[in-house]
N, C-alpha and C positions, 0 to 999 in steps of 0.2 A: 902325651905331649913327649916330643924329643928333645931331651935335656942338653943335647949338643949343640943345638941352635939357638938364635935368639939373643945370646949375650952381647947386645949391639954395644953397652954403655949408654952415653947421653947422647940421644939422637934428638934433632927437631923433630916436634910433633905434626903428624899429617894435618891436623886439626890446631889452630893456635890457639893461645888462650884467650886472644879475643872471640873468635869463632866459638869456643867452649863457653865463654859465660855469655855471648849474645842468644847462642841457640839452647843454653838451660834455661836462662830467664824467659825466653820465648816461650819453652816447653812449658815452663810453670805458668804463664798466662794462659796458654791454650788449654792446659788442666782445668784452671779457676775457671775461665769463661764456659766449657764444656760441663763444667760440674755445676752452673749456675741455670745451663739451659736445661739438663736432666733432671734437676731435682725440682726446677718448676714448671717443666712441661704438661702437667696433668692440671694446671692451672688456665690453661689459656682459653678454655673456652666458659670459662666464667664471667662476673659482672667485672667491670675495670675496677671496683673498689676492693672486690673478692681478691681479684689479682694480686692487687697491691698489699694487702693486708697477708694475703698468704705466703707470697714470694720472703715478703719482708720477715715473718716471723719464722718460717721454714726454713729458708737458707741463713738465716743468723743463728738458729739453733744447731742445725748441723756443722755450719762451719766452725761452730766453737768446739764441735767434737771430732772432725775430720784432721788428718795431718796431712798438708799439701808436701810436694815434693819440694826440697830446700837445697839440693845441690847445686851451686852455680860454679862448682870448680871442676866439673867432668860434661863431658858429653852424654846427654841423658838420652836422644834419638837419633836416630838415623835421618837420611834424607829421606827414605823412603817410609819414616814416622815406624820403624819398630822401635821399641823401649830397649834400653841398655839399661841391665840392671846394677846398682851398687845400692851400697848401705845409705838409707835414708831416701829411697826413691820410691818406697813403697810401704804399704801399712800391712804386716803379716797377721795380724789379727784377723781383718776382714779376709783377707784372701784364704786363710784356713776355712773359714766357715764356710765361702763359696765351694771350696774344692770337697768338703765334707759333705756338702749336700750333694754333690753332684756321685758322691760315695767312690770315688777316683781311687784304682790301685795303680802302683806306679813300678814299672819292672825297672832293675838296676842290671847292668851288663858288665863283666869283667871277665877279661881271659888270664889263666892264671898257667901257663904253660910252661913245662921244665922247671926250671928252679924259682920261677916266680911265683908261684905257690907259697912260696915262704912270706909273703907281703899279706898272704889273707886273712889271717888273724887279726892283725893290726887293722885293715881295711873293714873290716866285718866289724870288732869291736867299737870302732870310733863312728861309723854307720849308723849302728844301734844309737848313739848318744846323740848325733847329729842331722841324720839325713832324714827327711822325710819325717818330722816326729810327729806321732798322732795320727798319720795315714797308714794304709795298707801297704807294703812292699813285697816283691818278690825279688830275690837275689839270683840273677842268674849267671853260674860261675860255669864257664868255659873251661875245659882243663883235659888234658892228657894223664894226669894222677888224680882220679876220683878218691881214692884211698886216703890220700893225703890233706883231703879240705878237713880243716878244723871244725872241731864243734862249738858253737857260740853261741850262748842263751840269747835266745829271741822275744822280743815282745809280742803281744797278740796281734794277730793279723800280719805277721811277718814270715817270711819265709825263704829257706835257701835250696835252690833248685840247681842240682850238678849237671852238667850238660857234656859228655865226655867226647872230647875232639882229637885229631890226631895232630902230632908235633911236626914241624919241619927242620932240615937241619939248619937254614939259616933265620936268624932272628927277624930279619926284613922281610920273608916270607912269611913268619908266622904273622906279623904286625898287618902285611899287606890283606892276609886270610879271613880278617876280623870280618873285614866287610861282607866275605862271603858268607860266613857263618850266620851274622847278626840278621842277613837277609833271608837265609834260607829259614830260620828259627821263626822270622816275624810272621811268615805266611803260615807256617807249620804249626805254629804254637802260640806265639805272644799276642797275636792278634784277638785270641780267643781267651786271654788270660789278666793283660792289663790295659790301660788307656793310655799310658805313655810309658817312651824307655828314654833310660837316661843311660848313655854308654859311656864309660870311662876307664882309665888306666887304673890297673891294681896295685903299681907301686907308690901309690899316695896313702895320704890319711885325712880323715876328717878332722877339721880343728876348731869349725864353727857352723853354726845352723846353716844348713842348703834344705832350703823347703819348696815349696809349691810355688812362690814366685818366679822360679826359672820355667816353668811349664808352658809352653806354647806348641802351635802347630810345629815347628821348626825352629830350634833354637842352636846357635853356636856361642864359642866361648873366645873371645879376645884372648890372643897368645901373650904370656906374659912379656915375653922379649921382644916382642915388637907392638904392644899397644900404642907407645907413644912416637912412633916410626912414621916416616914418610913410605909413601908408595914404593919408590924405586928402592926402599931396603928391603922389601918384602922378599922371603925365600920362595915364591913361586916357583915352579917349574916352568923354564924360559925356553927348551928346548922345543921348537913346531912339530917334531916327530912325535912327541909324546901327548897322550891325549888328557895329560893333567896340563896343560901347555895354556899359559895365560899372558896375553900382551902387555907388553910394560905400561900402557896407557890403561889399562883395564883394572879394574880390583877397588875395593873400599876397604877391607882391615883384613887383616892376616890372623885366621883360625887356629887354634890348638886341636889336635889331631886325639887329645886326651879326654875332651868333654863336650858332648854334643848329643843331640836328643831331638824328641818331640812326640807325634801322636803315633801310634806303630804303623800306620799307613803312610805318613811321611817319611820316617825313619825307613821303612820298605823302599820307598821310591829312591832315596838318598842313595843307600848301602848296593841296591841294583844297579845305578847307574855308576857307580865308583867301582864295583866289582866288574863290572863290563869293560870298564875301561882299564883298568888294570891288566885283565885277561888280554885285550887288544896288545897295549904294552909288551906285554909278558911273550906274546907269539912275534912282536917285531924285533926281541930283543933289549927290550928298554925298561929302565928301571927307573920311575919318577925321582926326583931328588930326595924327597920326604917321604916316601911310600903313599902309603895311603891318606896321610895327613896332606900332600898336593894337591891328591884327588877330592878329597873332601873341598879345601879351597878353591877348587875348579868349579866344584857344583854348586858353592855358595856363591859365586861371582854372577852365577845367572840363575840362580835359584834363590833369591834373597831369604834369609833368617826373618820369621815373624817376631822374634827376640834375641836380644844379644847379651851374654853374659859377660861382664866386667872381669878382668883378671883377679878378683878376689875369688873366684871360682876354679881359679887353677893357678896358683902360685910356686915359685921355688923360692927359698928364703936366701939362696944366692944371688939372688938379684937384689937383694936390699929389702927396704921398708919403705917406699916412698909415702909422701904425707897424704896422698890421695886413696890411698888404700886404708879405709878405716875398719877393714876385716881381711883377715886370710882364711878363708874358709875350707879350702883343700889345697893342701901341701903335699909337695914331693918329698919321699922319703929318700934319706940320703943311702947311697949304696956305691958299690964297685960294678959297675956295667961288663967290667971284663969278666968278673966271678960269675955273673947272672946270666948274661946272654950264650946262646948256642951251648949252653950246659945240661 
């Protein structure tokens, strides 16, 4: 996430409170109907009496134990039926069991270039406390200073993998090269080692549980500075000459560059497209307004995420603590940008 943008103050939401309430409650109703259908689907071929008794007993018993989504104060689903993950919209126990049965390993990528290596210790320590607890994790650390990667005690099934990369004079160039490096290693290594990739910024700390509820084929995170804003306020790249250009009448949400992911193949396709677009811009002497974040947003406009994470998953306390934010799971670390960048 670029911390220098998105502090727009109080802006009118793209979805009004009425829309949020109606869509939230409609989603709840759909989930309930879907649940009735799925849990009773194996009885349709029985006799009418058996169907009636089986449905009544089976559904009533399960409904007493299942916890249905209960948030009507936030948008819980996109117009293309991708869920938006907020606290109170999922059952972590059920999801954890599903992913354990699949024996999933998750890769977490971070770039610690130049002085950004100082953030690694806190990042890894808090990840061990809150990230994918109970699941296998590979921490992929891209750095030009492998000797400065701290030793952190890891739980069983969790590993630190150091990948040495070169640095660049400008922090903007470093930022944009992330797409290239993730793309290259997705094809050369990640595809053989993990099921999902989670790509985040290193100058952050985990503050609450971030688990398998985030995982999907392709996911992005609502930018904390723009989640309540109208489309016209989004800082998409608006110059048609750039490959990251998004017309003013297109786009659904504004996504943060500091937290995205999906299956290795989907992340490979995303980073390949973004890297190629960045290189075309570079050849034409253009740099998108927010570097790789601009290209990421262009990609998500035309390749919709299958799941979206709420700002709980990428927050900066300088933006305050709105009532709808029940959890602050991944927080920006206070820092002096001038002292860290280009050093």
